[in-house]
C-alpha positions as CSV (number, residue, x, y, z in Angstrom):
1,M,11.2,-4.6,20.5
2,K,9.1,-4.1,17.2
3,G,6.1,-1.5,17.3
4,L,3.2,-4.5,16.4
5,D,5.1,-6.7,19.1
6,E,5.1,-4.1,22.2
7,A,1.3,-2.8,21.1
8,R,0.4,-6.7,21.7
9,R,1.9,-6.7,24.8
10,L,0.5,-4.0,26.4
11,Y,-2.6,-4.9,25.1
12,E,-2.5,-8.5,26.7
13,E,-0.8,-7.4,30.0
14,R,-3.1,-4.0,30.8
15,G,-5.8,-3.3,28.1
16,R,-7.8,-7.1,27.9
17,G,-8.0,-6.8,30.8
18,M,-9.3,-3.2,31.7
19,I,-11.5,-3.9,28.9
20,S,-13.3,-6.7,31.0
21,R,-13.5,-5.2,34.4
22,Q,-14.9,-1.7,33.0
23,F,-16.3,-2.3,30.4
24,P,-17.9,-5.6,30.2
25,A,-21.0,-5.5,28.0
26,Y,-19.2,-4.3,24.9
27,E,-15.7,-6.7,25.9
28,G,-17.2,-8.9,22.2
29,R,-18.2,-5.2,20.4
30,I,-14.4,-3.9,20.5
31,A,-12.2,-4.2,17.4
32,V,-8.2,-4.1,18.7
33,G,-5.0,-4.2,17.2
34,L,-2.8,-1.9,15.4
35,A,-3.3,-0.5,12.0
36,G,-2.9,2.7,10.0
37,R,-0.5,5.6,9.2
38,G,3.5,4.7,10.5
39,S,6.2,2.3,10.2
40,Q,5.2,0.7,13.5
41,C,1.8,-0.7,11.6
42,F,3.2,-2.1,8.6
43,G,6.5,-3.8,11.0
44,Y,9.4,-1.5,9.4
45,D,9.9,0.4,12.4
46,D,13.9,0.6,14.0
47,A,15.1,2.7,16.7
48,L,15.3,5.8,14.2
49,S,11.6,5.2,13.5
50,R,11.2,6.3,17.4
51,D,11.6,10.0,16.7
52,H,8.7,11.4,15.4
53,D,4.7,10.3,14.6
54,F,5.6,6.8,17.0
55,G,3.1,6.1,19.4
56,S,3.6,3.5,22.1
57,G,-0.2,1.8,22.1
58,F,-3.1,-0.1,20.0
59,S,-6.4,0.9,18.7
60,L,-9.5,0.3,19.8
61,W,-12.2,0.5,16.9
62,L,-15.7,1.3,17.6
63,T,-18.9,1.8,15.6
64,D,-20.4,5.0,16.0
65,E,-23.9,3.3,18.6
66,D,-20.6,2.2,20.4
67,D,-19.1,5.1,20.3
68,L,-22.0,7.4,21.6
69,A,-22.2,5.5,24.7
70,I,-18.7,4.4,25.7
71,G,-16.5,6.2,23.4
72,V,-15.4,9.3,26.1
73,A,-15.0,6.3,28.9
74,L,-13.4,4.1,26.6
75,A,-10.8,6.7,26.0
76,R,-9.7,8.2,29.5
77,A,-9.3,4.6,30.3
78,Y,-6.9,3.8,27.7
79,R,-5.1,6.7,28.3
80,S,-4.8,5.7,31.9
81,L,-2.8,2.5,30.6
82,G,0.3,4.8,30.7
83,T,0.8,4.4,26.7
84,A,2.6,7.0,25.0
85,G,1.6,9.0,22.5
86,P,3.2,10.1,19.1
87,S,6.8,11.8,19.7
88,A,7.9,14.8,17.5
89,R,4.0,14.6,15.5
90,S,4.7,15.8,12.2
91,L,2.4,18.1,11.4
92,L,0.7,15.8,8.7
93,G,0.8,12.7,11.1
94,E,-2.6,10.8,12.3
95,S,-1.5,8.4,15.2
96,A,-2.9,4.8,14.6
97,V,-2.7,4.1,18.6
98,G,-6.1,4.8,20.8
99,V,-9.6,4.7,19.8
100,H,-11.8,5.7,17.3
101,R,-14.6,5.1,15.0
102,I,-14.5,2.3,12.4
103,G,-15.7,4.8,9.9
104,D,-14.2,7.0,10.8
105,F,-10.4,5.0,10.7
106,Y,-11.8,4.0,6.9
107,R,-12.8,7.6,5.8
108,R,-9.4,9.0,6.2
109,Y,-8.1,6.3,3.6
110,T,-11.0,6.0,1.7
111,G,-13.3,8.7,1.5
112,S,-15.9,7.1,2.9
113,P,-17.1,4.8,6.1
114,G,-16.7,1.6,4.8
115,A,-14.9,-0.6,1.6
116,P,-15.3,1.4,-2.0
117,E,-19.0,0.7,-3.8
118,S,-18.3,1.3,-7.4
119,W,-15.8,0.7,-9.2
120,Q,-15.1,4.5,-9.6
121,Q,-14.3,4.5,-6.1
122,W,-11.9,1.7,-6.8
123,M,-10.4,3.5,-9.6
124,S,-9.8,6.4,-7.4
125,L,-8.0,5.2,-4.5
126,P,-4.4,5.1,-4.3
127,S,-2.3,1.9,-3.2
128,W,-0.6,4.0,-0.6
129,A,-4.2,4.9,1.1
130,L,-5.0,1.2,0.6
131,A,-1.7,-0.3,2.3
132,E,-1.9,2.1,5.3
133,A,-5.8,0.5,6.0
134,T,-5.0,-2.8,5.9
135,N,-1.4,-3.2,7.5
136,G,-0.8,-4.0,10.7
137,E,-2.8,-7.0,13.0
138,V,-6.3,-7.1,14.2
139,W,-6.3,-9.3,17.4
140,R,-9.8,-9.4,18.2
141,D,-12.6,-8.6,16.4
142,D,-16.1,-10.9,17.8
143,L,-18.8,-8.3,16.1
144,G,-16.6,-8.5,12.5
145,Q,-17.1,-5.0,11.2
146,F,-14.1,-3.5,11.1
147,S,-12.5,-6.9,9.6
148,A,-15.4,-7.3,7.4
149,I,-14.3,-4.1,5.6
150,R,-10.5,-4.4,5.6
151,E,-11.0,-8.0,4.4
152,T,-13.1,-6.5,1.0
153,L,-10.1,-3.9,1.2
154,L,-7.7,-6.6,1.0
155,H,-9.1,-8.8,-1.6
156,G,-11.8,-7.0,-3.1
157,M,-10.4,-4.9,-5.8
158,P,-12.7,-6.0,-9.0
159,E,-10.3,-7.6,-11.9
160,D,-11.4,-5.0,-14.2
161,V,-10.0,-2.7,-11.8
162,R,-6.9,-4.4,-11.4
163,K,-6.2,-5.0,-15.3
164,K,-7.0,-1.3,-16.1
165,K,-4.1,-0.1,-13.3
166,L,-2.0,-2.9,-14.7
167,A,-2.5,-1.8,-18.5
168,A,-1.4,2.3,-17.6
169,R,1.5,0.8,-14.8
170,V,2.6,-1.4,-18.1
171,I,2.3,0.9,-20.8
172,G,3.7,3.7,-18.5
173,M,6.9,1.3,-18.1
174,A,7.0,1.5,-22.1
175,Q,6.9,4.8,-22.3
176,S,9.3,5.8,-19.6
177,G,12.0,2.8,-19.9
178,Q,12.1,1.7,-22.8
179,Y,11.6,3.9,-25.1
180,N,12.1,7.8,-23.3
181,Y,15.4,7.0,-21.0
182,S,17.7,6.6,-23.9
183,R,16.2,9.2,-26.1
184,C,16.7,12.1,-23.0
185,L,20.3,10.8,-23.0
186,A,20.9,10.8,-26.6
187,H,19.1,14.2,-26.4
188,G,22.0,15.4,-23.7
189,E,19.0,15.7,-21.6
190,G,20.2,13.8,-18.4
191,G,18.2,15.2,-16.0
192,A,15.1,14.1,-18.4
193,A,16.5,10.5,-18.2
194,M,16.9,10.6,-14.6
195,L,13.0,11.4,-14.3
196,A,12.3,8.8,-17.1
197,L,13.8,6.5,-14.8
198,G,12.0,7.3,-11.7
199,E,8.8,7.0,-13.7
200,F,9.5,3.6,-15.0
201,V,10.8,2.3,-11.2
202,R,7.3,3.9,-9.8
203,D,5.2,2.2,-12.6
204,A,7.4,-1.3,-12.5
205,A,7.4,-1.2,-9.2
206,E,3.1,-0.9,-9.1
207,T,3.0,-3.6,-11.7
208,V,4.7,-5.8,-9.8
209,F,2.3,-4.9,-6.5
210,L,-0.5,-5.5,-8.5
211,L,0.3,-8.9,-9.6
212,N,1.0,-10.0,-6.3
213,R,-2.4,-8.7,-5.5
214,R,-0.9,-6.3,-3.1
215,H,-1.2,-2.8,-2.6
216,M,2.0,-0.8,-2.6
217,P,3.1,1.2,0.1
218,Y,4.2,5.1,-0.3
219,Y,7.8,5.4,-1.7
220,K,9.3,5.5,2.0
221,W,8.5,2.0,2.1
222,C,8.0,0.5,-1.4
223,F,11.4,-1.2,-1.8
224,R,10.6,-2.8,1.7
225,A,7.8,-4.1,0.8
226,L,8.6,-5.3,-2.7
227,R,11.3,-6.9,-1.5
228,G,9.0,-9.3,0.6
229,L,6.9,-10.7,-2.7
230,P,6.3,-14.1,-3.5
231,L,6.7,-12.8,-7.0
232,L,8.8,-11.0,-8.8
233,G,10.2,-9.8,-5.5
234,D,13.7,-10.2,-6.5
235,M,13.1,-7.2,-9.3
236,A,13.6,-4.6,-6.2
237,E,17.3,-4.9,-6.4
238,P,17.5,-3.8,-10.3
239,L,15.1,-0.8,-10.0
240,E,17.1,0.6,-7.1
241,F,19.9,0.6,-8.9
242,L,18.2,2.3,-11.5
243,L,18.1,4.8,-9.2
244,T,21.0,4.8,-7.2
245,G,23.8,3.5,-9.3
246,E,26.5,5.2,-11.5
247,N,25.5,7.4,-14.4
248,G,27.1,8.2,-17.7
249,G,28.7,5.6,-20.2
250,E,29.2,2.5,-18.8
251,G,26.2,3.3,-16.2
252,D,23.5,4.0,-18.7
253,A,24.5,1.3,-20.8
254,L,23.9,-1.4,-17.7
255,K,20.4,0.9,-16.9
256,S,19.3,0.4,-20.2
257,Q,19.6,-3.0,-20.2
258,L,18.7,-3.3,-17.1
259,V,15.7,-1.6,-17.9
260,E,15.0,-4.5,-20.6
261,D,15.4,-7.4,-18.2
262,V,12.8,-5.7,-15.4
263,C,10.4,-5.3,-18.7
264,A,11.3,-9.0,-20.1
265,S,10.5,-10.3,-16.2
266,V,7.3,-8.5,-16.4
267,L,6.3,-9.5,-19.7
268,R,7.0,-13.3,-18.8
269,E,4.5,-13.1,-15.4
270,L,2.0,-11.2,-17.4
271,A,1.9,-14.5,-20.0
272,A,1.5,-16.7,-16.9
273,Q,-1.3,-15.6,-15.5
274,G,-2.8,-14.8,-19.2
275,L,-3.0,-11.2,-19.1
276,C,-0.9,-11.1,-23.0
277,R,0.2,-13.4,-25.0
278,G,4.1,-13.0,-24.5
279,G,6.8,-13.8,-27.0
280,A,7.0,-9.2,-27.6
281,D,10.4,-7.2,-26.3
282,Y,8.3,-3.8,-26.0
283,L,5.4,-3.7,-23.5
284,E,3.4,-1.2,-25.4
285,G,1.3,-4.3,-27.2
286,P,1.2,-6.5,-23.9
287,A,-0.4,-3.3,-22.4
288,F,-2.9,-3.2,-24.9
289,E,-4.1,-6.8,-24.7
290,I,-4.5,-6.1,-21.0
291,Q,-6.9,-3.1,-21.5
292,A,-8.7,-5.7,-24.6
293,Q,-9.5,-8.1,-21.9
294,I,-11.7,-5.8,-19.5
295,R,-15.0,-6.5,-19.0
296,N,-17.2,-3.3,-18.5
297,P,-17.3,-1.0,-21.3
298,E,-16.7,2.2,-19.2
299,I,-13.8,0.8,-17.7
300,R,-12.3,-0.5,-20.9
301,A,-13.0,3.0,-23.2
302,M,-10.7,5.1,-20.9
303,H,-7.5,6.3,-22.3
304,I,-4.2,3.2,-21.8
305,M,-2.9,5.4,-19.6
306,D,-5.7,6.8,-17.4
307,A,-6.1,5.1,-13.8
């Protein structure tokens, strides 16, 4: 059973009744679900996932006021349900299960107890942090405070920020893939060529997520999530081949062609979304077109590759 399904079952069979019996006055104030760091929160867990940082349980999120009133008692009651803590926990790991204050949960990912309040905050947040803050499921949130922040993080990125991030990623694709990969090969710098391809794949993947208005998880789950996107999800296979396919001779030629194919697909979608005119082969020009559409003068004045 997947971790999300197991967590939902545990809540329905034991958790819901526990809250109703022991904390009736707060039943409509406790947000319940599973989200945060961990493969089970993304729905990507398998048998191997349970060897580290995997906790069998669900999340309970409280306001600061309610945490002061019942936080300790609720945590004690939660532990009595017989949930299992993280297995072989990494020093960098944090369990998603258990009782958390709403502000503390979001502070781990955004640096503040809620959604970003300025474009500068949005610009500074890495995609993986936003992905972890908004993954999983919320099963009950009568109060709505936890879900309101979640909704803003999911869909509230200012369009000027999205365009700036797109411009930086698109010109990065041009620089690393269309320009420097072949030049590194011509110089006999095979290692540098592989680094260029790595940069290209990362920028291309994040471009696809931005075009889908989704947050890209960190590298471990990048391709898994990419395959499920409605727009350009089929880019996962060629991008993965660029990293894993054979190098040298025909392999280098094939990868050079795949780089151009990926760029052409991205260019068509950029044009379809009205972000550039289309018709170009090299992505540098379209990147500057995207930047020119930004209305905020401070964001528009940033260096094209900054984001």
